[in-house]
CHARMM-style PDB file with segment names, atoms N, HN, CA, C and O in Angstrom:
ATOM      1  N   UNK     1      15.244  38.167  45.288  1.00  0.00      PROA
ATOM      2  CA  UNK     1      15.856  37.885  44.008  1.00  0.00      PROA
ATOM      3  C   UNK     1      17.340  37.569  44.210  1.00  0.00      PROA
ATOM      4  O   UNK     1      17.881  36.657  43.585  1.00  0.00      PROA
ATOM      5  N   UNK     2      17.978  38.322  45.075  1.00  0.00      PROA
ATOM      6  HN  UNK     2      17.538  39.063  45.583  1.00  0.00      PROA
ATOM      7  CA  UNK     2      19.412  38.124  45.281  1.00  0.00      PROA
ATOM      8  C   UNK     2      19.711  36.803  45.982  1.00  0.00      PROA
ATOM      9  O   UNK     2      20.778  36.226  45.773  1.00  0.00      PROA
ATOM     10  N   UNK     3      18.813  36.327  46.787  1.00  0.00      PROA
ATOM     11  HN  UNK     3      17.946  36.796  46.957  1.00  0.00      PROA
ATOM     12  CA  UNK     3      19.087  35.121  47.570  1.00  0.00      PROA
ATOM     13  C   UNK     3      18.818  33.854  46.777  1.00  0.00      PROA
ATOM     14  O   UNK     3      19.646  32.944  46.758  1.00  0.00      PROA
ATOM     15  N   UNK     4      17.653  33.787  46.116  1.00  0.00      PROA
ATOM     16  HN  UNK     4      16.979  34.527  46.131  1.00  0.00      PROA
ATOM     17  CA  UNK     4      17.333  32.552  45.414  1.00  0.00      PROA
ATOM     18  C   UNK     4      16.885  32.751  43.978  1.00  0.00      PROA
ATOM     19  O   UNK     4      16.200  31.902  43.408  1.00  0.00      PROA
ATOM     20  N   UNK     5      17.277  33.881  43.395  1.00  0.00      PROA
ATOM     21  HN  UNK     5      17.834  34.571  43.858  1.00  0.00      PROA
ATOM     22  CA  UNK     5      17.093  34.158  41.968  1.00  0.00      PROA
ATOM     23  C   UNK     5      15.641  34.015  41.500  1.00  0.00      PROA
ATOM     24  O   UNK     5      15.370  33.501  40.415  1.00  0.00      PROA
ATOM     25  N   UNK     6      14.735  34.473  42.327  1.00  0.00      PROA
ATOM     26  HN  UNK     6      14.955  34.890  43.209  1.00  0.00      PROA
ATOM     27  CA  UNK     6      13.325  34.446  41.969  1.00  0.00      PROA
ATOM     28  C   UNK     6      12.620  35.586  42.687  1.00  0.00      PROA
ATOM     29  O   UNK     6      12.917  35.877  43.846  1.00  0.00      PROA
ATOM     30  N   UNK     7      11.690  36.228  41.998  1.00  0.00      PROA
ATOM     31  HN  UNK     7      11.449  35.991  41.057  1.00  0.00      PROA
ATOM     32  CA  UNK     7      10.943  37.310  42.621  1.00  0.00      PROA
ATOM     33  C   UNK     7      10.002  36.728  43.679  1.00  0.00      PROA
ATOM     34  O   UNK     7       9.570  35.582  43.556  1.00  0.00      PROA
ATOM     35  N   UNK     8       9.684  37.501  44.710  1.00  0.00      PROA
ATOM     36  HN  UNK     8      10.036  38.432  44.810  1.00  0.00      PROA
ATOM     37  CA  UNK     8       8.857  36.965  45.796  1.00  0.00      PROA
ATOM     38  C   UNK     8       7.398  36.708  45.406  1.00  0.00      PROA
ATOM     39  O   UNK     8       6.738  35.847  45.988  1.00  0.00      PROA
ATOM     40  N   UNK     9       6.901  37.454  44.424  1.00  0.00      PROA
ATOM     41  HN  UNK     9       7.436  38.154  43.951  1.00  0.00      PROA
ATOM     42  CA  UNK     9       5.537  37.267  43.922  1.00  0.00      PROA
ATOM     43  C   UNK     9       5.483  37.840  42.521  1.00  0.00      PROA
ATOM     44  O   UNK     9       6.393  38.558  42.107  1.00  0.00      PROA
ATOM     45  N   UNK    10       4.423  37.531  41.785  1.00  0.00      PROA
ATOM     46  HN  UNK    10       3.683  36.948  42.121  1.00  0.00      PROA
ATOM     47  CA  UNK    10       4.340  37.981  40.390  1.00  0.00      PROA
ATOM     48  C   UNK    10       3.746  39.367  40.234  1.00  0.00      PROA
ATOM     49  O   UNK    10       4.282  40.189  39.490  1.00  0.00      PROA
ATOM     50  N   UNK    11       2.651  39.641  40.922  1.00  0.00      PROA
ATOM     51  HN  UNK    11       2.215  38.974  41.527  1.00  0.00      PROA
ATOM     52  CA  UNK    11       2.004  40.953  40.822  1.00  0.00      PROA
ATOM     53  C   UNK    11       1.622  41.456  42.201  1.00  0.00      PROA
ATOM     54  O   UNK    11       1.248  40.672  43.074  1.00  0.00      PROA
ATOM     55  N   UNK    12       1.715  42.744  42.393  1.00  0.00      PROA
ATOM     56  HN  UNK    12       2.019  43.381  41.684  1.00  0.00      PROA
ATOM     57  CA  UNK    12       1.377  43.335  43.679  1.00  0.00      PROA
ATOM     58  C   UNK    12      -0.123  43.606  43.770  1.00  0.00      PROA
ATOM     59  O   UNK    12      -0.566  44.745  43.919  1.00  0.00      PROA
ATOM     60  N   UNK    13      -0.886  42.518  43.675  1.00  0.00      PROA
ATOM     61  HN  UNK    13      -0.527  41.593  43.554  1.00  0.00      PROA
ATOM     62  CA  UNK    13      -2.339  42.594  43.844  1.00  0.00      PROA
ATOM     63  C   UNK    13      -2.769  41.430  44.728  1.00  0.00      PROA
ATOM     64  O   UNK    13      -2.073  40.420  44.823  1.00  0.00      PROA
ATOM     65  N   UNK    14      -3.895  41.578  45.356  1.00  0.00      PROA
ATOM     66  HN  UNK    14      -4.461  42.398  45.279  1.00  0.00      PROA
ATOM     67  CA  UNK    14      -4.387  40.509  46.230  1.00  0.00      PROA
ATOM     68  C   UNK    14      -4.825  39.271  45.452  1.00  0.00      PROA
ATOM     69  O   UNK    14      -5.082  38.225  46.049  1.00  0.00      PROA
ATOM     70  N   UNK    15      -4.911  39.379  44.128  1.00  0.00      PROA
ATOM     71  HN  UNK    15      -4.702  40.229  43.643  1.00  0.00      PROA
ATOM     72  CA  UNK    15      -5.198  38.198  43.311  1.00  0.00      PROA
ATOM     73  C   UNK    15      -3.993  37.263  43.259  1.00  0.00      PROA
ATOM     74  O   UNK    15      -4.143  36.067  43.007  1.00  0.00      PROA
ATOM     75  N   UNK    16      -2.807  37.804  43.496  1.00  0.00      PROA
ATOM     76  HN  UNK    16      -2.685  38.775  43.701  1.00  0.00      PROA
ATOM     77  CA  UNK    16      -1.589  36.999  43.571  1.00  0.00      PROA
ATOM     78  C   UNK    16      -1.529  36.413  44.989  1.00  0.00      PROA
ATOM     79  O   UNK    16      -1.402  37.155  45.963  1.00  0.00      PROA
ATOM     80  N   UNK    17      -1.618  35.099  45.100  1.00  0.00      PROA
ATOM     81  HN  UNK    17      -1.721  34.496  44.309  1.00  0.00      PROA
ATOM     82  CA  UNK    17      -1.703  34.465  46.419  1.00  0.00      PROA
ATOM     83  C   UNK    17      -0.496  34.761  47.298  1.00  0.00      PROA
ATOM     84  O   UNK    17      -0.649  34.973  48.501  1.00  0.00      PROA
ATOM     85  N   UNK    18       0.690  34.779  46.724  1.00  0.00      PROA
ATOM     86  HN  UNK    18       0.814  34.607  45.747  1.00  0.00      PROA
ATOM     87  CA  UNK    18       1.879  35.056  47.525  1.00  0.00      PROA
ATOM     88  C   UNK    18       1.877  36.494  48.038  1.00  0.00      PROA
ATOM     89  O   UNK    18       2.206  36.745  49.197  1.00  0.00      PROA
ATOM     90  N   UNK    19       1.507  37.427  47.179  1.00  0.00      PROA
ATOM     91  HN  UNK    19       1.239  37.224  46.237  1.00  0.00      PROA
ATOM     92  CA  UNK    19       1.415  38.825  47.601  1.00  0.00      PROA
ATOM     93  C   UNK    19       0.351  38.970  48.690  1.00  0.00      PROA
ATOM     94  O   UNK    19       0.551  39.677  49.677  1.00  0.00      PROA
ATOM     95  N   UNK    20      -0.776  38.295  48.498  1.00  0.00      PROA
ATOM     96  HN  UNK    20      -0.938  37.720  47.696  1.00  0.00      PROA
ATOM     97  CA  UNK    20      -1.872  38.360  49.464  1.00  0.00      PROA
ATOM     98  C   UNK    20      -1.424  37.855  50.839  1.00  0.00      PROA
ATOM     99  O   UNK    20      -1.831  38.404  51.863  1.00  0.00      PROA
ATOM    100  N   UNK    21      -0.600  36.826  50.866  1.00  0.00      PROA
ATOM    101  HN  UNK    21      -0.270  36.379  50.034  1.00  0.00      PROA
ATOM    102  CA  UNK    21      -0.098  36.305  52.141  1.00  0.00      PROA
ATOM    103  C   UNK    21       0.793  37.327  52.834  1.00  0.00      PROA
ATOM    104  O   UNK    21       0.768  37.448  54.058  1.00  0.00      PROA
ATOM    105  N   UNK    22       1.572  38.053  52.060  1.00  0.00      PROA
ATOM    106  HN  UNK    22       1.593  37.954  51.065  1.00  0.00      PROA
ATOM    107  CA  UNK    22       2.404  39.114  52.641  1.00  0.00      PROA
ATOM    108  C   UNK    22       1.513  40.244  53.137  1.00  0.00      PROA
ATOM    109  O   UNK    22       1.706  40.757  54.240  1.00  0.00      PROA
ATOM    110  N   UNK    23       0.535  40.631  52.319  1.00  0.00      PROA
ATOM    111  HN  UNK    23       0.378  40.215  51.423  1.00  0.00      PROA
ATOM    112  CA  UNK    23      -0.368  41.728  52.684  1.00  0.00      PROA
ATOM    113  C   UNK    23      -1.150  41.411  53.953  1.00  0.00      PROA
ATOM    114  O   UNK    23      -1.442  42.304  54.748  1.00  0.00      PROA
ATOM    115  N   UNK    24      -1.485  40.147  54.140  1.00  0.00      PROA
ATOM    116  HN  UNK    24      -1.248  39.422  53.494  1.00  0.00      PROA
ATOM    117  CA  UNK    24      -2.253  39.729  55.327  1.00  0.00      PROA
ATOM    118  C   UNK    24      -1.347  39.340  56.489  1.00  0.00      PROA
ATOM    119  O   UNK    24      -1.819  38.829  57.505  1.00  0.00      PROA
ATOM    120  N   UNK    25      -0.053  39.581  56.341  1.00  0.00      PROA
ATOM    121  HN  UNK    25       0.331  39.996  55.516  1.00  0.00      PROA
ATOM    122  CA  UNK    25       0.934  39.291  57.381  1.00  0.00      PROA
ATOM    123  C   UNK    25       0.901  37.814  57.786  1.00  0.00      PROA
ATOM    124  O   UNK    25       0.791  37.475  58.965  1.00  0.00      PROA
ATOM    125  N   UNK    26       0.998  36.952  56.779  1.00  0.00      PROA
ATOM    126  HN  UNK    26       1.087  37.228  55.821  1.00  0.00      PROA
ATOM    127  CA  UNK    26       1.022  35.499  56.983  1.00  0.00      PROA
ATOM    128  C   UNK    26       2.327  34.911  56.436  1.00  0.00      PROA
ATOM    129  O   UNK    26       2.302  34.124  55.490  1.00  0.00      PROA
ATOM    130  N   UNK    27       3.464  35.287  57.026  1.00  0.00      PROA
ATOM    131  HN  UNK    27       3.485  35.926  57.795  1.00  0.00      PROA
ATOM    132  CA  UNK    27       4.741  34.838  56.476  1.00  0.00      PROA
ATOM    133  C   UNK    27       4.903  33.324  56.469  1.00  0.00      PROA
ATOM    134  O   UNK    27       5.511  32.775  55.551  1.00  0.00      PROA
ATOM    135  N   UNK    28       4.369  32.642  57.477  1.00  0.00      PROA
ATOM    136  HN  UNK    28       3.874  33.088  58.223  1.00  0.00      PROA
ATOM    137  CA  UNK    28       4.496  31.182  57.500  1.00  0.00      PROA
ATOM    138  C   UNK    28       3.797  30.555  56.298  1.00  0.00      PROA
ATOM    139  O   UNK    28       4.273  29.555  55.759  1.00  0.00      PROA
ATOM    140  N   UNK    29       2.680  31.129  55.875  1.00  0.00      PROA
ATOM    141  HN  UNK    29       2.294  31.941  56.313  1.00  0.00      PROA
ATOM    142  CA  UNK    29       1.963  30.629  54.700  1.00  0.00      PROA
ATOM    143  C   UNK    29       2.737  30.972  53.424  1.00  0.00      PROA
ATOM    144  O   UNK    29       2.798  30.170  52.492  1.00  0.00      PROA
ATOM    145  N   UNK    30       3.325  32.168  53.395  1.00  0.00      PROA
ATOM    146  HN  UNK    30       3.276  32.819  54.152  1.00  0.00      PROA
ATOM    147  CA  UNK    30       4.115  32.593  52.245  1.00  0.00      PROA
ATOM    148  C   UNK    30       5.220  31.580  51.964  1.00  0.00      PROA
ATOM    149  O   UNK    30       5.395  31.142  50.827  1.00  0.00      PROA
ATOM    150  N   UNK    31       5.967  31.210  53.008  1.00  0.00      PROA
ATOM    151  HN  UNK    31       5.825  31.565  53.932  1.00  0.00      PROA
ATOM    152  CA  UNK    31       7.072  30.271  52.817  1.00  0.00      PROA
ATOM    153  C   UNK    31       6.567  28.868  52.521  1.00  0.00      PROA
ATOM    154  O   UNK    31       7.196  28.137  51.755  1.00  0.00      PROA
ATOM    155  N   UNK    32       5.464  28.487  53.103  1.00  0.00      PROA
ATOM    156  HN  UNK    32       4.953  29.081  53.724  1.00  0.00      PROA
ATOM    157  CA  UNK    32       4.930  27.143  52.880  1.00  0.00      PROA
ATOM    158  C   UNK    32       4.487  26.932  51.436  1.00  0.00      PROA
ATOM    159  O   UNK    32       4.675  25.853  50.874  1.00  0.00      PROA
ATOM    160  N   UNK    33       3.897  27.967  50.838  1.00  0.00      PROA
ATOM    161  HN  UNK    33       3.744  28.843  51.294  1.00  0.00      PROA
ATOM    162  CA  UNK    33       3.339  27.826  49.493  1.00  0.00      PROA
ATOM    163  C   UNK    33       4.179  28.441  48.390  1.00  0.00      PROA
ATOM    164  O   UNK    33       3.777  28.439  47.226  1.00  0.00      PROA
ATOM    165  N   UNK    34       5.346  28.968  48.747  1.00  0.00      PROA
ATOM    166  HN  UNK    34       5.672  28.969  49.692  1.00  0.00      PROA
ATOM    167  CA  UNK    34       6.204  29.567  47.725  1.00  0.00      PROA
ATOM    168  C   UNK    34       6.643  28.491  46.739  1.00  0.00      PROA
ATOM    169  O   UNK    34       6.984  27.384  47.156  1.00  0.00      PROA
ATOM    170  N   UNK    35       6.644  28.793  45.426  1.00  0.00      PROA
ATOM    171  HN  UNK    35       6.368  29.692  45.087  1.00  0.00      PROA
ATOM    172  CA  UNK    35       7.010  27.793  44.418  1.00  0.00      PROA
ATOM    173  C   UNK    35       8.422  27.218  44.588  1.00  0.00      PROA
ATOM    174  O   UNK    35       8.696  26.105  44.139  1.00  0.00      PROA
ATOM    175  N   UNK    36       9.293  27.952  45.218  1.00  0.00      PROA
ATOM    176  HN  UNK    36       9.071  28.856  45.583  1.00  0.00      PROA
ATOM    177  CA  UNK    36      10.676  27.479  45.426  1.00  0.00      PROA
ATOM    178  C   UNK    36      10.807  26.817  46.797  1.00  0.00      PROA
ATOM    179  O   UNK    36      11.735  27.114  47.549  1.00  0.00      PROA
ATOM    180  N   UNK    37       9.888  25.932  47.112  1.00  0.00      PROA
ATOM    181  HN  UNK    37       9.134  25.690  46.500  1.00  0.00      PROA
ATOM    182  CA  UNK    37       9.870  25.306  48.439  1.00  0.00      PROA
ATOM    183  C   UNK    37      11.216  24.696  48.824  1.00  0.00      PROA
ATOM    184  O   UNK    37      11.656  24.843  49.964  1.00  0.00      PROA
ATOM    185  N   UNK    38      11.860  24.029  47.904  1.00  0.00      PROA
ATOM    186  HN  UNK    38      11.503  23.910  46.978  1.00  0.00      PROA
ATOM    187  CA  UNK    38      13.135  23.388  48.228  1.00  0.00      PROA
ATOM    188  C   UNK    38      14.181  24.422  48.624  1.00  0.00      PROA
ATOM    189  O   UNK    38      14.916  24.228  49.592  1.00  0.00      PROA
ATOM    190  N   UNK    39      14.248  25.503  47.888  1.00  0.00      PROA
ATOM    191  HN  UNK    39      13.651  25.661  47.102  1.00  0.00      PROA
ATOM    192  CA  UNK    39      15.226  26.554  48.193  1.00  0.00      PROA
ATOM    193  C   UNK    39      14.851  27.265  49.487  1.00  0.00      PROA
ATOM    194  O   UNK    39      15.693  27.448  50.366  1.00  0.00      PROA
ATOM    195  N   UNK    40      13.590  27.664  49.603  1.00  0.00      PROA
ATOM    196  HN  UNK    40      12.906  27.516  48.889  1.00  0.00      PROA
ATOM    197  CA  UNK    40      13.177  28.430  50.780  1.00  0.00      PROA
ATOM    198  C   UNK    40      13.207  27.576  52.038  1.00  0.00      PROA
ATOM    199  O   UNK    40      13.380  28.105  53.136  1.00  0.00      PROA
ATOM    200  N   UNK    41      13.043  26.273  51.898  1.00  0.00      PROA
ATOM    201  HN  UNK    41      12.903  25.844  51.006  1.00  0.00      PROA
ATOM    202  CA  UNK    41      13.111  25.369  53.049  1.00  0.00      PROA
ATOM    203  C   UNK    41      14.482  25.445  53.707  1.00  0.00      PROA
ATOM    204  O   UNK    41      14.601  25.306  54.924  1.00  0.00      PROA
ATOM    205  N   UNK    42      15.506  25.663  52.909  1.00  0.00      PROA
ATOM    206  HN  UNK    42      15.409  25.776  51.920  1.00  0.00      PROA
ATOM    207  CA  UNK    42      16.876  25.692  53.405  1.00  0.00      PROA
ATOM    208  C   UNK    42      17.330  27.073  53.895  1.00  0.00      PROA
ATOM    209  O   UNK    42      18.435  27.209  54.418  1.00  0.00      PROA
ATOM    210  N   UNK    43      16.492  28.087  53.729  1.00  0.00      PROA
ATOM    211  HN  UNK    43      15.594  27.977  53.304  1.00  0.00      PROA
ATOM    212  CA  UNK    43      16.869  29.427  54.189  1.00  0.00      PROA
ATOM    213  C   UNK    43      16.781  29.498  55.713  1.00  0.00      PROA
ATOM    214  O   UNK    43      15.832  28.982  56.304  1.00  0.00      PROA
ATOM    215  N   UNK    44      17.757  30.129  56.344  1.00  0.00      PROA
ATOM    216  HN  UNK    44      18.528  30.547  55.863  1.00  0.00      PROA
ATOM    217  CA  UNK    44      17.681  30.297  57.800  1.00  0.00      PROA
ATOM    218  C   UNK    44      16.461  31.163  58.175  1.00  0.00      PROA
ATOM    219  O   UNK    44      16.049  32.038  57.413  1.00  0.00      PROA
ATOM    220  N   UNK    45      15.909  30.904  59.335  1.00  0.00      PROA
ATOM    221  HN  UNK    45      16.243  30.194  59.955  1.00  0.00      PROA
ATOM    222  CA  UNK    45      14.728  31.651  59.781  1.00  0.00      PROA
ATOM    223  C   UNK    45      14.975  33.149  59.873  1.00  0.00      PROA
ATOM    224  O   UNK    45      14.083  33.942  59.572  1.00  0.00      PROA
ATOM    225  N   UNK    46      16.182  33.549  60.288  1.00  0.00      PROA
ATOM    226  HN  UNK    46      16.907  32.904  60.532  1.00  0.00      PROA
ATOM    227  CA  UNK    46      16.449  34.981  60.388  1.00  0.00      PROA
ATOM    228  C   UNK    46      16.471  35.649  59.015  1.00  0.00      PROA
ATOM    229  O   UNK    46      16.094  36.814  58.887  1.00  0.00      PROA
ATOM    230  N   UNK    47      16.908  34.924  57.991  1.00  0.00      PROA
ATOM    231  HN  UNK    47      17.215  33.978  58.095  1.00  0.00      PROA
ATOM    232  CA  UNK    47      16.879  35.474  56.635  1.00  0.00      PROA
ATOM    233  C   UNK    47      15.437  35.562  56.133  1.00  0.00      PROA
ATOM    234  O   UNK    47      15.065  36.537  55.481  1.00  0.00      PROA
ATOM    235  N   UNK    48      14.636  34.558  56.431  1.00  0.00      PROA
ATOM    236  HN  UNK    48      14.939  33.766  56.961  1.00  0.00      PROA
ATOM    237  CA  UNK    48      13.220  34.600  56.055  1.00  0.00      PROA
ATOM    238  C   UNK    48      12.534  35.799  56.716  1.00  0.00      PROA
ATOM    239  O   UNK    48      11.747  36.496  56.075  1.00  0.00      PROA
ATOM    240  N   UNK    49      12.827  36.035  57.974  1.00  0.00      PROA
ATOM    241  HN  UNK    49      13.467  35.469  58.495  1.00  0.00      PROA
ATOM    242  CA  UNK    49      12.240  37.175  58.686  1.00  0.00      PROA
ATOM    243  C   UNK    49      12.667  38.498  58.064  1.00  0.00      PROA
ATOM    244  O   UNK    49      11.860  39.416  57.913  1.00  0.00      PROA
ATOM    245  N   UNK    50      13.936  38.584  57.708  1.00  0.00      PROA
ATOM    246  HN  UNK    50      14.591  37.839  57.831  1.00  0.00      PROA
ATOM    247  CA  UNK    50      14.437  39.798  57.070  1.00  0.00      PROA
ATOM    248  C   UNK    50      13.719  40.047  55.748  1.00  0.00      PROA
ATOM    249  O   UNK    50      13.286  41.168  55.480  1.00  0.00      PROA
ATOM    250  N   UNK    51      13.589  39.024  54.929  1.00  0.00      PROA
ATOM    251  HN  UNK    51      13.940  38.114  55.147  1.00  0.00      PROA
ATOM    252  CA  UNK    51      12.919  39.176  53.633  1.00  0.00      PROA
ATOM    253  C   UNK    51      11.477  39.627  53.827  1.00  0.00      PROA
ATOM    254  O   UNK    51      11.023  40.554  53.157  1.00  0.00      PROA
ATOM    255  N   UNK    52      10.760  38.985  54.734  1.00  0.00      PROA
ATOM    256  HN  UNK    52      11.129  38.232  55.278  1.00  0.00      PROA
ATOM    257  CA  UNK    52       9.368  39.359  54.986  1.00  0.00      PROA
ATOM    258  C   UNK    52       9.294  40.799  55.500  1.00  0.00      PROA
ATOM    259  O   UNK    52       8.416  41.553  55.081  1.00  0.00      PROA
ATOM    260  N   UNK    53      10.194  41.190  56.395  1.00  0.00      PROA
ATOM    261  HN  UNK    53      10.907  40.577  56.735  1.00  0.00      PROA
ATOM    262  CA  UNK    53      10.159  42.561  56.914  1.00  0.00      PROA
ATOM    263  C   UNK    53      10.434  43.581  55.807  1.00  0.00      PROA
ATOM    264  O   UNK    53       9.860  44.670  55.812  1.00  0.00      PROA
ATOM    265  N   UNK    54      11.303  43.235  54.864  1.00  0.00      PROA
ATOM    266  HN  UNK    54      11.770  42.350  54.860  1.00  0.00      PROA
ATOM    267  CA  UNK    54      11.598  44.142  53.754  1.00  0.00      PROA
ATOM    268  C   UNK    54      10.415  44.271  52.795  1.00  0.00      PROA
ATOM    269  O   UNK    54      10.289  45.278  52.098  1.00  0.00      PROA
ATOM    270  N   UNK    55       9.551  43.261  52.758  1.00  0.00      PROA
ATOM    271  HN  UNK    55       9.654  42.444  53.324  1.00  0.00      PROA
ATOM    272  CA  UNK    55       8.377  43.279  51.884  1.00  0.00      PROA
ATOM    273  C   UNK    55       7.142  43.863  52.567  1.00  0.00      PROA
ATOM    274  O   UNK    55       6.074  43.921  51.958  1.00  0.00      PROA
ATOM    275  N   UNK    56       7.268  44.286  53.794  1.00  0.00      PROA
ATOM    276  HN  UNK    56       8.135  44.239  54.289  1.00  0.00      PROA
ATOM    277  CA  UNK    56       6.121  44.796  54.546  1.00  0.00      PROA
ATOM    278  C   UNK    56       5.415  45.921  53.794  1.00  0.00      PROA
ATOM    279  O   UNK    56       6.052  46.809  53.229  1.00  0.00      PROA
ATOM    280  N   UNK    57       4.081  45.861  53.802  1.00  0.00      PROA
ATOM    281  HN  UNK    57       3.563  45.139  54.261  1.00  0.00      PROA
ATOM    282  CA  UNK    57       3.308  46.937  53.158  1.00  0.00      PROA
ATOM    283  C   UNK    57       3.425  48.241  53.929  1.00  0.00      PROA
ATOM    284  O   UNK    57       3.330  49.322  53.348  1.00  0.00      PROA
ATOM    285  N   UNK    58       3.630  48.140  55.226  1.00  0.00      PROA
ATOM    286  HN  UNK    58       3.707  47.262  55.698  1.00  0.00      PROA
ATOM    287  CA  UNK    58       3.763  49.317  56.079  1.00  0.00      PROA
ATOM    288  C   UNK    58       5.224  49.752  56.079  1.00  0.00      PROA
ATOM    289  O   UNK    58       6.071  49.057  56.641  1.00  0.00      PROA
ATOM    290  N   UNK    59       5.534  50.883  55.461  1.00  0.00      PROA
ATOM    291  HN  UNK    59       4.847  51.448  55.004  1.00  0.00      PROA
ATOM    292  CA  UNK    59       6.940  51.306  55.362  1.00  0.00      PROA
ATOM    293  C   UNK    59       7.602  51.526  56.715  1.00  0.00      PROA
ATOM    294  O   UNK    59       8.826  51.436  56.813  1.00  0.00      PROA
ATOM    295  N   UNK    60       6.836  51.808  57.751  1.00  0.00      PROA
ATOM    296  HN  UNK    60       5.842  51.880  57.671  1.00  0.00      PROA
ATOM    297  CA  UNK    60       7.434  52.018  59.076  1.00  0.00      PROA
ATOM    298  C   UNK    60       7.911  50.698  59.683  1.00  0.00      PROA
ATOM    299  O   UNK    60       8.701  50.709  60.627  1.00  0.00      PROA
ATOM    300  N   UNK    61       7.447  49.567  59.158  1.00  0.00      PROA
ATOM    301  HN  UNK    61       6.805  49.559  58.391  1.00  0.00      PROA
ATOM    302  CA  UNK    61       7.867  48.257  59.657  1.00  0.00      PROA
ATOM    303  C   UNK    61       9.052  47.697  58.875  1.00  0.00      PROA
ATOM    304  O   UNK    61       9.626  46.680  59.264  1.00  0.00      PROA
ATOM    305  N   UNK    62       9.419  48.351  57.779  1.00  0.00      PROA
ATOM    306  HN  UNK    62       8.952  49.177  57.462  1.00  0.00      PROA
ATOM    307  CA  UNK    62      10.553  47.886  56.982  1.00  0.00      PROA
ATOM    308  C   UNK    62      11.858  48.298  57.660  1.00  0.00      PROA
ATOM    309  O   UNK    62      11.941  49.388  58.225  1.00  0.00      PROA
ATOM    310  N   UNK    63      12.874  47.442  57.611  1.00  0.00      PROA
ATOM    311  HN  UNK    63      12.806  46.556  57.152  1.00  0.00      PROA
ATOM    312  CA  UNK    63      14.154  47.799  58.229  1.00  0.00      PROA
ATOM    313  C   UNK    63      14.862  48.872  57.410  1.00  0.00      PROA
ATOM    314  O   UNK    63      14.679  48.977  56.197  1.00  0.00      PROA
ATOM    315  N   UNK    64      15.660  49.652  58.091  1.00  0.00      PROA
ATOM    316  HN  UNK    64      15.808  49.567  59.076  1.00  0.00      PROA
ATOM    317  CA  UNK    64      16.488  50.648  57.410  1.00  0.00      PROA
ATOM    318  C   UNK    64      17.716  49.957  56.829  1.00  0.00      PROA
ATOM    319  O   UNK    64      18.006  48.808  57.163  1.00  0.00      PROA
ATOM    320  N   UNK    65      18.419  50.645  55.978  1.00  0.00      PROA
ATOM    321  HN  UNK    65      18.183  51.579  55.706  1.00  0.00      PROA
ATOM    322  CA  UNK    65      19.654  50.097  55.401  1.00  0.00      PROA
ATOM    323  C   UNK    65      20.640  49.762  56.523  1.00  0.00      PROA
ATOM    324  O   UNK    65      21.316  48.734  56.477  1.00  0.00      PROA
ATOM    325  N   UNK    66      20.714  50.619  57.510  1.00  0.00      PROA
ATOM    326  HN  UNK    66      20.165  51.454  57.548  1.00  0.00      PROA
ATOM    327  CA  UNK    66      21.628  50.389  58.638  1.00  0.00      PROA
ATOM    328  C   UNK    66      21.246  49.120  59.383  1.00  0.00      PROA
ATOM    329  O   UNK    66      22.125  48.377  59.820  1.00  0.00      PROA
ATOM    330  N   UNK    67      19.960  48.858  59.536  1.00  0.00      PROA
ATOM    331  HN  UNK    67      19.246  49.462  59.182  1.00  0.00      PROA
ATOM    332  CA  UNK    67      19.507  47.658  60.246  1.00  0.00      PROA
ATOM    333  C   UNK    67      19.785  46.396  59.441  1.00  0.00      PROA
ATOM    334  O   UNK    67      19.994  45.326  60.013  1.00  0.00      PROA
ATOM    335  N   UNK    68      19.787  46.515  58.139  1.00  0.00      PROA
ATOM    336  HN  UNK    68      19.617  47.384  57.675  1.00  0.00      PROA
ATOM    337  CA  UNK    68      20.026  45.352  57.276  1.00  0.00      PROA
ATOM    338  C   UNK    68      21.499  44.997  57.228  1.00  0.00      PROA
ATOM    339  O   UNK    68      21.864  43.822  57.228  1.00  0.00      PROA
ATOM    340  N   UNK    69      22.334  46.005  57.189  1.00  0.00      PROA
ATOM    341  HN  UNK    69      22.038  46.960  57.189  1.00  0.00      PROA
ATOM    342  CA  UNK    69      23.785  45.753  57.007  1.00  0.00      PROA
ATOM    343  C   UNK    69      24.488  45.345  58.264  1.00  0.00      PROA
ATOM    344  OT1 UNK    69      25.695  45.107  58.246  1.00  0.00      PROA
TER     345      UNK     69
END
């Protein structure tokens, strides 16, 4: 939301295709099919990786505040 003023997905259910791509650990598909393709196309790869890691369903795979800053 802070980067491109849009939520990453609408609902946290597998019926939401974007959420499902995150849940299935398919970040390349998430970025390819995200509605903000023009904006996300211009995001650096390291920022895309950070966003995906922060959205991880497994809390042990999410970065800590110290790792983000």
